[in-house]
N, CA, C and O atoms as a GROMACS GRO file, in nm:
protein
  588
    1UNK      N    1   2.166  12.395  25.667
    1UNK     CA    2   2.173  12.313  25.546
    1UNK      C    3   2.155  12.403  25.425
    1UNK      O    4   2.062  12.484  25.418
    2UNK      N    5   2.244  12.389  25.330
    2UNK     CA    6   2.237  12.462  25.204
    2UNK      C    7   2.144  12.386  25.109
    2UNK      O    8   2.156  12.265  25.093
    3UNK      N    9   2.052  12.458  25.048
    3UNK     CA   10   1.959  12.399  24.950
    3UNK      C   11   1.958  12.485  24.824
    3UNK      O   12   1.954  12.608  24.831
    4UNK      N   13   1.961  12.418  24.710
    4UNK     CA   14   1.952  12.486  24.582
    4UNK      C   15   1.837  12.420  24.506
    4UNK      O   16   1.852  12.308  24.458
    5UNK      N   17   1.723  12.489  24.493
    5UNK     CA   18   1.606  12.427  24.428
    5UNK      C   19   1.623  12.418  24.276
    5UNK      O   20   1.665  12.513  24.211
    6UNK      N   21   1.589  12.303  24.223
    6UNK     CA   22   1.584  12.281  24.079
    6UNK      C   23   1.440  12.237  24.051
    6UNK      O   24   1.408  12.118  24.053
    7UNK      N   25   1.355  12.335  24.024
    7UNK     CA   26   1.213  12.306  24.001
    7UNK      C   27   1.186  12.305  23.852
    7UNK      O   28   1.228  12.395  23.779
    8UNK      N   29   1.116  12.203  23.808
    8UNK     CA   30   1.087  12.183  23.666
    8UNK      C   31   0.944  12.228  23.639
    8UNK      O   32   0.854  12.146  23.620
    9UNK      N   33   0.925  12.360  23.637
    9UNK     CA   34   0.790  12.414  23.619
    9UNK      C   35   0.731  12.370  23.485
    9UNK      O   36   0.611  12.344  23.477
   10UNK      N   37   0.813  12.362  23.381
   10UNK     CA   38   0.761  12.321  23.251
   10UNK      C   39   0.710  12.177  23.256
   10UNK      O   40   0.613  12.144  23.188
   11UNK      N   41   0.773  12.092  23.335
   11UNK     CA   42   0.726  11.954  23.350
   11UNK      C   43   0.598  11.950  23.432
   11UNK      O   44   0.507  11.874  23.400
   12UNK      N   45   0.589  12.030  23.536
   12UNK     CA   46   0.466  12.036  23.615
   12UNK      C   47   0.349  12.081  23.528
   12UNK      O   48   0.240  12.025  23.536
   13UNK      N   49   0.372  12.181  23.446
   13UNK     CA   50   0.267  12.230  23.355
   13UNK      C   51   0.231  12.122  23.252
   13UNK      O   52   0.113  12.100  23.225
   14UNK      N   53   0.331  12.058  23.197
   14UNK     CA   54   0.308  11.951  23.098
   14UNK      C   55   0.231  11.834  23.160
   14UNK      O   56   0.142  11.778  23.097
   15UNK      N   57   0.266  11.800  23.281
   15UNK     CA   58   0.198  11.692  23.352
   15UNK      C   59   0.050  11.726  23.371
   15UNK      O   60  -0.036  11.641  23.349
   16UNK      N   61   0.022  11.846  23.412
   16UNK     CA   62  -0.116  11.890  23.432
   16UNK      C   63  -0.192  11.891  23.301
   16UNK      O   64  -0.306  11.845  23.296
   17UNK      N   65  -0.132  11.943  23.195
   17UNK     CA   66  -0.199  11.946  23.065
   17UNK      C   67  -0.221  11.806  23.010
   17UNK      O   68  -0.327  11.779  22.954
   18UNK      N   69  -0.126  11.719  23.026
   18UNK     CA   70  -0.136  11.583  22.973
   18UNK      C   71  -0.239  11.499  23.048
   18UNK      O   72  -0.313  11.422  22.987
   19UNK      N   73  -0.243  11.515  23.178
   19UNK     CA   74  -0.331  11.433  23.262
   19UNK      C   75  -0.469  11.496  23.279
   19UNK      O   76  -0.567  11.426  23.303
   20UNK      N   77  -0.477  11.627  23.266
   20UNK     CA   78  -0.605  11.695  23.282
   20UNK      C   79  -0.636  11.738  23.423
   20UNK      O   80  -0.730  11.814  23.446
   21UNK      N   81  -0.557  11.690  23.517
   21UNK     CA   82  -0.571  11.730  23.657
   21UNK      C   83  -0.438  11.696  23.726
   21UNK      O   84  -0.359  11.618  23.672
   22UNK      N   85  -0.412  11.753  23.844
   22UNK     CA   86  -0.285  11.726  23.910
   22UNK      C   87  -0.265  11.578  23.940
   22UNK      O   88  -0.359  11.508  23.976
   23UNK      N   89  -0.142  11.532  23.925
   23UNK     CA   90  -0.104  11.397  23.968
   23UNK      C   91   0.043  11.397  24.005
   23UNK      O   92   0.119  11.484  23.963
   24UNK      N   93   0.081  11.298  24.083
   24UNK     CA   94   0.221  11.279  24.119
   24UNK      C   95   0.292  11.205  24.006
   24UNK      O   96   0.228  11.148  23.919
   25UNK      N   97   0.424  11.208  24.010
   25UNK     CA   98   0.501  11.129  23.915
   25UNK      C   99   0.484  10.980  23.945
   25UNK      O  100   0.469  10.942  24.061
   26UNK      N  101   0.488  10.898  23.842
   26UNK     CA  102   0.484  10.753  23.860
   26UNK      C  103   0.623  10.705  23.902
   26UNK      O  104   0.719  10.782  23.902
   27UNK      N  105   0.632  10.578  23.938
   27UNK     CA  106   0.762  10.521  23.978
   27UNK      C  107   0.864  10.534  23.865
   27UNK      O  108   0.980  10.566  23.891
   28UNK      N  109   0.822  10.511  23.742
   28UNK     CA  110   0.916  10.523  23.629
   28UNK      C  111   0.962  10.668  23.613
   28UNK      O  112   1.080  10.694  23.591
   29UNK      N  113   0.870  10.762  23.625
   29UNK     CA  114   0.904  10.903  23.612
   29UNK      C  115   0.996  10.947  23.726
   29UNK      O  116   1.089  11.024  23.704
   30UNK      N  117   0.970  10.900  23.847
   30UNK     CA  118   1.056  10.930  23.962
   30UNK      C  119   1.196  10.873  23.937
   30UNK      O  120   1.296  10.937  23.970
   31UNK      N  121   1.204  10.754  23.879
   31UNK     CA  122   1.334  10.694  23.848
   31UNK      C  123   1.416  10.780  23.753
   31UNK      O  124   1.537  10.794  23.770
   32UNK      N  125   1.350  10.838  23.654
   32UNK     CA  126   1.420  10.927  23.560
   32UNK      C  127   1.471  11.050  23.634
   32UNK      O  128   1.587  11.089  23.617
   33UNK      N  129   1.386  11.110  23.715
   33UNK     CA  130   1.426  11.228  23.792
   33UNK      C  131   1.543  11.195  23.884
   33UNK      O  132   1.638  11.273  23.894
   34UNK      N  133   1.536  11.080  23.950
   34UNK     CA  134   1.644  11.036  24.041
   34UNK      C  135   1.775  11.014  23.964
   34UNK      O  136   1.882  11.054  24.010
   35UNK      N  137   1.766  10.952  23.847
   35UNK     CA  138   1.887  10.927  23.767
   35UNK      C  139   1.958  11.059  23.732
   35UNK      O  140   2.080  11.068  23.741
   36UNK      N  141   1.880  11.159  23.693
   36UNK     CA  142   1.941  11.287  23.657
   36UNK      C  143   1.993  11.361  23.780
   36UNK      O  144   2.098  11.425  23.773
   37UNK      N  145   1.923  11.353  23.892
   37UNK     CA  146   1.973  11.415  24.014
   37UNK      C  147   2.106  11.350  24.055
   37UNK      O  148   2.198  11.418  24.099
   38UNK      N  149   2.116  11.218  24.039
   38UNK     CA  150   2.242  11.148  24.067
   38UNK      C  151   2.354  11.199  23.977
   38UNK      O  152   2.464  11.226  24.025
   39UNK      N  153   2.327  11.212  23.847
   39UNK     CA  154   2.428  11.261  23.754
   39UNK      C  155   2.474  11.402  23.789
   39UNK      O  156   2.593  11.432  23.785
   40UNK      N  157   2.379  11.486  23.824
   40UNK     CA  158   2.411  11.625  23.859
   40UNK      C  159   2.498  11.630  23.984
   40UNK      O  160   2.597  11.703  23.989
   41UNK      N  161   2.460  11.552  24.085
   41UNK     CA  162   2.541  11.550  24.208
   41UNK      C  163   2.681  11.497  24.179
   41UNK      O  164   2.779  11.551  24.229
   42UNK      N  165   2.693  11.391  24.098
   42UNK     CA  166   2.825  11.338  24.062
   42UNK      C  167   2.910  11.443  23.993
   42UNK      O  168   3.028  11.457  24.025
   43UNK      N  169   2.851  11.517  23.900
   43UNK     CA  170   2.927  11.620  23.829
   43UNK      C  171   2.971  11.734  23.922
   43UNK      O  172   3.081  11.786  23.910
   44UNK      N  173   2.883  11.770  24.014
   44UNK     CA  174   2.918  11.874  24.111
   44UNK      C  175   3.035  11.824  24.197
   44UNK      O  176   3.132  11.897  24.219
   45UNK      N  177   3.025  11.701  24.245
   45UNK     CA  178   3.133  11.647  24.329
   45UNK      C  179   3.264  11.637  24.251
   45UNK      O  180   3.371  11.665  24.306
   46UNK      N  181   3.257  11.598  24.125
   46UNK     CA  182   3.379  11.587  24.044
   46UNK      C  183   3.448  11.722  24.024
   46UNK      O  184   3.570  11.729  24.015
   47UNK      N  185   3.369  11.830  24.018
   47UNK     CA  186   3.425  11.963  23.994
   47UNK      C  187   3.454  12.039  24.123
   47UNK      O  188   3.512  12.148  24.120
   48UNK      N  189   3.415  11.982  24.237
   48UNK     CA  190   3.430  12.052  24.366
   48UNK      C  191   3.573  12.042  24.414
   48UNK      O  192   3.630  11.933  24.417
   49UNK      N  193   3.634  12.154  24.454
   49UNK     CA  194   3.771  12.148  24.505
   49UNK      C  195   3.777  12.071  24.637
   49UNK      O  196   3.684  12.075  24.718
   50UNK      N  197   3.887  12.002  24.656
   50UNK     CA  198   3.899  11.917  24.775
   50UNK      C  199   4.013  11.966  24.863
   50UNK      O  200   4.128  11.975  24.821
   51UNK      N  201   3.977  11.995  24.987
   51UNK     CA  202   4.078  12.019  25.089
   51UNK      C  203   4.069  11.900  25.183
   51UNK      O  204   4.160  11.817  25.190
   52UNK      N  205   3.958  11.892  25.254
   52UNK     CA  206   3.935  11.776  25.341
   52UNK      C  207   3.834  11.679  25.278
   52UNK      O  208   3.827  11.563  25.318
   53UNK      N  209   3.757  11.726  25.181
   53UNK     CA  210   3.656  11.642  25.118
   53UNK      C  211   3.521  11.650  25.187
   53UNK      O  212   3.425  11.589  25.140
   54UNK      N  213   3.513  11.722  25.297
   54UNK     CA  214   3.389  11.728  25.375
   54UNK      C  215   3.273  11.785  25.294
   54UNK      O  216   3.167  11.724  25.287
   55UNK      N  217   3.292  11.901  25.234
   55UNK     CA  218   3.181  11.962  25.160
   55UNK      C  219   3.155  11.890  25.029
   55UNK      O  220   3.040  11.884  24.984
   56UNK      N  221   3.258  11.833  24.965
   56UNK     CA  222   3.236  11.756  24.842
   56UNK      C  223   3.150  11.634  24.869
   56UNK      O  224   3.057  11.604  24.794
   57UNK      N  225   3.180  11.565  24.976
   57UNK     CA  226   3.109  11.441  25.007
   57UNK      C  227   2.969  11.464  25.065
   57UNK      O  228   2.890  11.370  25.076
   58UNK      N  229   2.939  11.588  25.101
   58UNK     CA  230   2.810  11.618  25.164
   58UNK      C  231   2.700  11.650  25.063
   58UNK      O  232   2.586  11.676  25.103
   59UNK      N  233   2.729  11.647  24.933
   59UNK     CA  234   2.627  11.678  24.833
   59UNK      C  235   2.524  11.564  24.824
   59UNK      O  236   2.560  11.447  24.827
   60UNK      N  237   2.400  11.602  24.812
   60UNK     CA  238   2.290  11.507  24.794
   60UNK      C  239   2.171  11.581  24.736
   60UNK      O  240   2.185  11.692  24.686
   61UNK      N  241   2.055  11.519  24.742
   61UNK     CA  242   1.936  11.583  24.688
   61UNK      C  243   1.812  11.529  24.756
   61UNK      O  244   1.813  11.423  24.818
   62UNK      N  245   1.705  11.605  24.743
   62UNK     CA  246   1.571  11.563  24.788
   62UNK      C  247   1.478  11.582  24.669
   62UNK      O  248   1.467  11.691  24.614
   63UNK      N  249   1.410  11.474  24.630
   63UNK     CA  250   1.319  11.479  24.516
   63UNK      C  251   1.186  11.541  24.554
   63UNK      O  252   1.140  11.528  24.668
   64UNK      N  253   1.124  11.609  24.458
   64UNK     CA  254   0.988  11.661  24.472
   64UNK      C  255   0.907  11.601  24.357
   64UNK      O  256   0.931  11.633  24.240
   65UNK      N  257   0.813  11.514  24.389
   65UNK     CA  258   0.745  11.435  24.285
   65UNK      C  259   0.593  11.457  24.282
   65UNK      O  260   0.522  11.389  24.209
   66UNK      N  261   0.544  11.551  24.362
   66UNK     CA  262   0.400  11.578  24.368
   66UNK      C  263   0.370  11.714  24.308
   66UNK      O  264   0.433  11.814  24.343
   67UNK      N  265   0.273  11.717  24.216
   67UNK     CA  266   0.233  11.843  24.154
   67UNK      C  267   0.194  11.942  24.261
   67UNK      O  268   0.124  11.902  24.355
   68UNK      N  269   0.233  12.067  24.255
   68UNK     CA  270   0.305  12.136  24.147
   68UNK      C  271   0.457  12.140  24.167
   68UNK      O  272   0.528  12.200  24.086
   69UNK      N  273   0.507  12.077  24.271
   69UNK     CA  274   0.651  12.078  24.301
   69UNK      C  275   0.720  11.958  24.236
   69UNK      O  276   0.740  11.856  24.300
   70UNK      N  277   0.755  11.971  24.109
   70UNK     CA  278   0.826  11.865  24.038
   70UNK      C  279   0.971  11.911  24.022
   70UNK      O  280   0.997  12.017  23.966
   71UNK      N  281   1.065  11.832  24.071
   71UNK     CA  282   1.206  11.865  24.062
   71UNK      C  283   1.281  11.810  24.181
   71UNK      O  284   1.246  11.704  24.233
   72UNK      N  285   1.382  11.882  24.224
   72UNK     CA  286   1.461  11.837  24.339
   72UNK      C  287   1.538  11.954  24.397
   72UNK      O  288   1.561  12.056  24.330
   73UNK      N  289   1.578  11.939  24.521
   73UNK     CA  290   1.666  12.034  24.586
   73UNK      C  291   1.804  11.970  24.594
   73UNK      O  292   1.818  11.858  24.643
   74UNK      N  293   1.905  12.040  24.547
   74UNK     CA  294   2.042  11.998  24.572
   74UNK      C  295   2.075  12.043  24.713
   74UNK      O  296   2.046  12.157  24.751
   75UNK      N  297   2.135  11.955  24.791
   75UNK     CA  298   2.159  11.984  24.933
   75UNK      C  299   2.303  11.957  24.970
   75UNK      O  300   2.370  11.871  24.914
   76UNK      N  301   2.348  12.034  25.069
   76UNK     CA  302   2.480  12.012  25.126
   76UNK      C  303   2.475  12.061  25.270
   76UNK      O  304   2.442  12.176  25.296
   77UNK      N  305   2.507  11.972  25.364
   77UNK     CA  306   2.498  12.010  25.504
   77UNK      C  307   2.633  12.050  25.566
   77UNK      O  308   2.643  12.062  25.688
   78UNK      N  309   2.736  12.069  25.482
   78UNK     CA  310   2.863  12.120  25.533
   78UNK      C  311   2.846  12.269  25.564
   78UNK      O  312   2.797  12.345  25.481
   79UNK      N  313   2.888  12.309  25.683
   79UNK     CA  314   2.870  12.448  25.726
   79UNK      C  315   2.937  12.550  25.635
   79UNK      O  316   2.889  12.663  25.622
   80UNK      N  317   3.044  12.512  25.572
   80UNK     CA  318   3.124  12.608  25.495
   80UNK      C  319   3.098  12.603  25.344
   80UNK      O  320   3.172  12.666  25.268
   81UNK      N  321   2.997  12.530  25.299
   81UNK     CA  322   2.975  12.510  25.156
   81UNK      C  323   2.960  12.641  25.079
   81UNK      O  324   3.005  12.651  24.964
   82UNK      N  325   2.898  12.740  25.138
   82UNK     CA  326   2.877  12.867  25.067
   82UNK      C  327   3.004  12.952  25.060
   82UNK      O  328   3.006  13.056  24.994
   83UNK      N  329   3.111  12.908  25.127
   83UNK     CA  330   3.238  12.982  25.123
   83UNK      C  331   3.340  12.917  25.030
   83UNK      O  332   3.446  12.974  25.006
   84UNK      N  333   3.309  12.798  24.979
   84UNK     CA  334   3.402  12.729  24.891
   84UNK      C  335   3.410  12.803  24.758
   84UNK      O  336   3.308  12.839  24.699
   85UNK      N  337   3.534  12.826  24.712
   85UNK     CA  338   3.555  12.893  24.584
   85UNK      C  339   3.678  12.835  24.517
   85UNK      O  340   3.760  12.768  24.581
   86UNK      N  341   3.691  12.861  24.389
   86UNK     CA  342   3.810  12.816  24.317
   86UNK      C  343   3.929  12.904  24.357
   86UNK      O  344   3.913  13.020  24.394
   87UNK      N  345   4.045  12.846  24.349
   87UNK     CA  346   4.166  12.919  24.383
   87UNK      C  347   4.177  13.044  24.296
   87UNK      O  348   4.164  13.038  24.174
   88UNK      N  349   4.200  13.156  24.360
   88UNK     CA  350   4.214  13.282  24.290
   88UNK      C  351   4.083  13.354  24.264
   88UNK      O  352   4.083  13.465  24.212
   89UNK      N  353   3.971  13.292  24.299
   89UNK     CA  354   3.840  13.355  24.282
   89UNK      C  355   3.781  13.386  24.418
   89UNK      O  356   3.818  13.326  24.519
   90UNK      N  357   3.688  13.480  24.420
   90UNK     CA  358   3.625  13.516  24.548
   90UNK      C  359   3.478  13.478  24.555
   90UNK      O  360   3.423  13.466  24.664
   91UNK      N  361   3.414  13.460  24.441
   91UNK     CA  362   3.270  13.428  24.445
   91UNK      C  363   3.251  13.281  24.479
   91UNK      O  364   3.330  13.196  24.438
   92UNK      N  365   3.144  13.251  24.554
   92UNK     CA  366   3.117  13.112  24.591
   92UNK      C  367   3.101  13.024  24.467
   92UNK      O  368   3.035  13.062  24.370
   93UNK      N  369   3.160  12.908  24.470
   93UNK     CA  370   3.160  12.816  24.356
   93UNK      C  371   3.020  12.772  24.318
   93UNK      O  372   2.990  12.757  24.199
   94UNK      N  373   2.935  12.750  24.416
   94UNK     CA  374   2.801  12.700  24.385
   94UNK      C  375   2.724  12.793  24.292
   94UNK      O  376   2.639  12.748  24.215
   95UNK      N  377   2.754  12.924  24.297
   95UNK     CA  378   2.680  13.022  24.217
   95UNK      C  379   2.698  12.999  24.067
   95UNK      O  380   2.608  13.029  23.988
   96UNK      N  381   2.812  12.948  24.027
   96UNK     CA  382   2.836  12.923  23.885
   96UNK      C  383   2.830  12.774  23.851
   96UNK      O  384   2.779  12.736  23.746
   97UNK      N  385   2.882  12.691  23.940
   97UNK     CA  386   2.890  12.548  23.909
   97UNK      C  387   2.754  12.482  23.900
   97UNK      O  388   2.728  12.408  23.805
   98UNK      N  389   2.667  12.506  23.996
   98UNK     CA  390   2.537  12.438  23.995
   98UNK      C  391   2.456  12.474  23.871
   98UNK      O  392   2.407  12.383  23.803
   99UNK      N  393   2.438  12.602  23.837
   99UNK     CA  394   2.363  12.632  23.714
   99UNK      C  395   2.427  12.570  23.589
   99UNK      O  396   2.356  12.524  23.499
  100UNK      N  397   2.559  12.569  23.584
  100UNK     CA  398   2.629  12.510  23.470
  100UNK      C  399   2.597  12.360  23.457
  100UNK      O  400   2.566  12.312  23.348
  101UNK      N  401   2.604  12.289  23.567
  101UNK     CA  402   2.580  12.144  23.565
  101UNK      C  403   2.432  12.114  23.538
  101UNK      O  404   2.400  12.025  23.459
  102UNK      N  405   2.343  12.187  23.601
  102UNK     CA  406   2.200  12.165  23.579
  102UNK      C  407   2.165  12.191  23.432
  102UNK      O  408   2.090  12.114  23.372
  103UNK      N  409   2.217  12.298  23.376
  103UNK     CA  410   2.191  12.332  23.236
  103UNK      C  411   2.240  12.222  23.142
  103UNK      O  412   2.177  12.195  23.040
  104UNK      N  413   2.351  12.160  23.176
  104UNK     CA  414   2.407  12.053  23.094
  104UNK      C  415   2.308  11.938  23.076
  104UNK      O  416   2.306  11.874  22.970
  105UNK      N  417   2.226  11.910  23.177
  105UNK     CA  418   2.134  11.796  23.173
  105UNK      C  419   1.987  11.835  23.153
  105UNK      O  420   1.903  11.748  23.131
  106UNK      N  421   1.956  11.963  23.161
  106UNK     CA  422   1.816  12.007  23.166
  106UNK      C  423   1.733  11.961  23.046
  106UNK      O  424   1.623  11.909  23.064
  107UNK      N  425   1.783  11.980  22.924
  107UNK     CA  426   1.704  11.943  22.806
  107UNK      C  427   1.676  11.793  22.801
  107UNK      O  428   1.564  11.752  22.775
  108UNK      N  429   1.779  11.712  22.825
  108UNK     CA  430   1.759  11.566  22.822
  108UNK      C  431   1.664  11.521  22.932
  108UNK      O  432   1.580  11.433  22.910
  109UNK      N  433   1.676  11.581  23.049
  109UNK     CA  434   1.584  11.547  23.159
  109UNK      C  435   1.441  11.578  23.120
  109UNK      O  436   1.352  11.495  23.139
  110UNK      N  437   1.418  11.696  23.067
  110UNK     CA  438   1.282  11.734  23.026
  110UNK      C  439   1.228  11.640  22.919
  110UNK      O  440   1.114  11.594  22.927
  111UNK      N  441   1.310  11.610  22.818
  111UNK     CA  442   1.265  11.523  22.709
  111UNK      C  443   1.232  11.382  22.760
  111UNK      O  444   1.130  11.324  22.721
  112UNK      N  445   1.316  11.328  22.845
  112UNK     CA  446   1.290  11.194  22.898
  112UNK      C  447   1.166  11.191  22.986
  112UNK      O  448   1.086  11.098  22.979
  113UNK      N  449   1.149  11.293  23.070
  113UNK     CA  450   1.030  11.298  23.154
  113UNK      C  451   0.904  11.315  23.070
  113UNK      O  452   0.802  11.252  23.098
  114UNK      N  453   0.909  11.399  22.967
  114UNK     CA  454   0.792  11.418  22.881
  114UNK      C  455   0.757  11.288  22.809
  114UNK      O  456   0.639  11.255  22.797
  115UNK      N  457   0.855  11.215  22.761
  115UNK     CA  458   0.830  11.088  22.695
  115UNK      C  459   0.767  10.987  22.792
  115UNK      O  460   0.674  10.915  22.755
  116UNK      N  461   0.817  10.983  22.914
  116UNK     CA  462   0.761  10.891  23.015
  116UNK      C  463   0.618  10.933  23.052
  116UNK      O  464   0.532  10.847  23.070
  117UNK      N  465   0.594  11.062  23.064
  117UNK     CA  466   0.459  11.112  23.094
  117UNK      C  467   0.365  11.076  22.979
  117UNK      O  468   0.253  11.031  23.003
  118UNK      N  469   0.410  11.096  22.856
  118UNK     CA  470   0.327  11.059  22.740
  118UNK      C  471   0.292  10.911  22.742
  118UNK      O  472   0.176  10.874  22.722
  119UNK      N  473   0.391  10.827  22.766
  119UNK     CA  474   0.367  10.682  22.768
  119UNK      C  475   0.269  10.646  22.878
  119UNK      O  476   0.180  10.563  22.858
  120UNK      N  477   0.283  10.707  22.994
  120UNK     CA  478   0.192  10.680  23.106
  120UNK      C  479   0.050  10.724  23.072
  120UNK      O  480  -0.046  10.652  23.101
  121UNK      N  481   0.036  10.840  23.012
  121UNK     CA  482  -0.098  10.890  22.980
  121UNK      C  483  -0.164  10.805  22.871
  121UNK      O  484  -0.284  10.782  22.877
  122UNK      N  485  -0.088  10.759  22.773
  122UNK     CA  486  -0.143  10.668  22.672
  122UNK      C  487  -0.189  10.539  22.739
  122UNK      O  488  -0.298  10.490  22.710
  123UNK      N  489  -0.108  10.485  22.827
  123UNK     CA  490  -0.143  10.363  22.900
  123UNK      C  491  -0.270  10.383  22.982
  123UNK      O  492  -0.358  10.297  22.983
  124UNK      N  493  -0.281  10.496  23.051
  124UNK     CA  494  -0.400  10.524  23.133
  124UNK      C  495  -0.525  10.536  23.046
  124UNK      O  496  -0.631  10.485  23.081
  125UNK      N  497  -0.511  10.604  22.931
  125UNK     CA  498  -0.627  10.619  22.842
  125UNK      C  499  -0.671  10.484  22.785
  125UNK      O  500  -0.790  10.456  22.774
  126UNK      N  501  -0.575  10.400  22.750
  126UNK     CA  502  -0.608  10.267  22.698
  126UNK      C  503  -0.677  10.182  22.804
  126UNK      O  504  -0.775  10.113  22.774
  127UNK      N  505  -0.630  10.187  22.927
  127UNK     CA  506  -0.694  10.112  23.036
  127UNK      C  507  -0.837  10.162  23.059
  127UNK      O  508  -0.928  10.082  23.078
  128UNK      N  509  -0.854  10.294  23.056
  128UNK     CA  510  -0.988  10.350  23.076
  128UNK      C  511  -1.081  10.311  22.962
  128UNK      O  512  -1.198  10.281  22.985
  129UNK      N  513  -1.030  10.311  22.838
  129UNK     CA  514  -1.113  10.271  22.724
  129UNK      C  515  -1.154  10.125  22.736
  129UNK      O  516  -1.268  10.091  22.706
  130UNK      N  517  -1.063  10.038  22.780
  130UNK     CA  518  -1.097   9.896  22.798
  130UNK      C  519  -1.200   9.879  22.909
  130UNK      O  520  -1.292   9.798  22.898
  131UNK      N  521  -1.184   9.956  23.015
  131UNK     CA  522  -1.280   9.949  23.126
  131UNK      C  523  -1.418   9.995  23.081
  131UNK      O  524  -1.519   9.933  23.114
  132UNK      N  525  -1.422  10.104  23.005
  132UNK     CA  526  -1.551  10.154  22.955
  132UNK      C  527  -1.614  10.056  22.858
  132UNK      O  528  -1.736  10.034  22.861
  133UNK      N  529  -1.534   9.996  22.773
  133UNK     CA  530  -1.585   9.897  22.678
  133UNK      C  531  -1.642   9.777  22.752
  133UNK      O  532  -1.748   9.726  22.716
  134UNK      N  533  -1.573   9.732  22.853
  134UNK     CA  534  -1.620   9.617  22.931
  134UNK      C  535  -1.750   9.650  23.003
  134UNK      O  536  -1.835   9.562  23.019
  135UNK      N  537  -1.767   9.772  23.046
  135UNK     CA  538  -1.890   9.808  23.118
  135UNK      C  539  -2.009   9.821  23.025
  135UNK      O  540  -2.123   9.820  23.072
  136UNK      N  541  -1.986   9.833  22.895
  136UNK     CA  542  -2.096   9.844  22.798
  136UNK      C  543  -2.138   9.710  22.740
  136UNK      O  544  -2.242   9.701  22.675
  137UNK      N  545  -2.060   9.607  22.762
  137UNK     CA  546  -2.095   9.475  22.708
  137UNK      C  547  -2.220   9.423  22.778
  137UNK      O  548  -2.236   9.438  22.899
  138UNK      N  549  -2.308   9.362  22.700
  138UNK     CA  550  -2.427   9.304  22.763
  138UNK      C  551  -2.388   9.188  22.854
  138UNK      O  552  -2.297   9.110  22.825
  139UNK      N  553  -2.458   9.179  22.961
  139UNK     CA  554  -2.433   9.074  23.060
  139UNK      C  555  -2.544   8.970  23.043
  139UNK      O  556  -2.661   9.005  23.028
  140UNK      N  557  -2.506   8.845  23.047
  140UNK     CA  558  -2.607   8.739  23.035
  140UNK      C  559  -2.705   8.752  23.150
  140UNK      O  560  -2.666   8.782  23.263
  141UNK      N  561  -2.834   8.728  23.120
  141UNK     CA  562  -2.935   8.740  23.227
  141UNK      C  563  -2.905   8.640  23.338
  141UNK      O  564  -2.862   8.528  23.313
  142UNK      N  565  -2.930   8.683  23.457
  142UNK     CA  566  -2.909   8.595  23.573
  142UNK      C  567  -3.017   8.490  23.576
  142UNK      O  568  -3.131   8.515  23.537
  143UNK      N  569  -2.983   8.375  23.621
  143UNK     CA  570  -3.079   8.264  23.631
  143UNK      C  571  -3.108   8.239  23.777
  143UNK      O  572  -3.079   8.132  23.830
  144UNK      N  573  -3.164   8.336  23.839
  144UNK     CA  574  -3.192   8.326  23.982
  144UNK      C  575  -3.304   8.223  24.006
  144UNK      O  576  -3.406   8.222  23.937
  145UNK      N  577  -3.282   8.142  24.102
  145UNK     CA  578  -3.385   8.046  24.143
  145UNK      C  579  -3.392   7.922  24.058
  145UNK      O  580  -3.463   7.829  24.097
  146UNK      N  581  -3.324   7.913  23.949
  146UNK     CA  582  -3.327   7.792  23.866
  146UNK      C  583  -3.218   7.697  23.907
  146UNK      O  584  -3.111   7.734  23.953
  147UNK      N  585  -3.252   7.572  23.889
  147UNK     CA  586  -3.152   7.470  23.920
  147UNK      C  587  -3.137   7.377  23.806
  147UNK      O  588  -3.056   7.284  23.813
   0.00000   0.00000   0.00000
């Protein structure tokens, strides 16, 4: 199986700094990562030369959503994927196509993930502040034994 790692080290670092300790991506953050991985795979498939379609149709990805591995692996299980090249060229297509496609989406992916992380951290801080405030409120004395 061919794997091409797309690790978002800057997002892992940002996540750690924002949260103060390691955490996994939330469902919303995973959704953003999945949406971009889908777009990247679609663009790769659209640019992939087709003879039989086997290697084009075999593109997929595996998400990494737990700190410190934030990102995804682009995957292709076609045996010949590393030999596919454009007509008249000799270098494997993946060497140029994948970085080109990933770069096309990288800035937007980072910005959207950072915005989602910020929103999640604000939400967590607000919940914690409400919990702390509730724990400081005086509680009415218990009336044990009275009827």
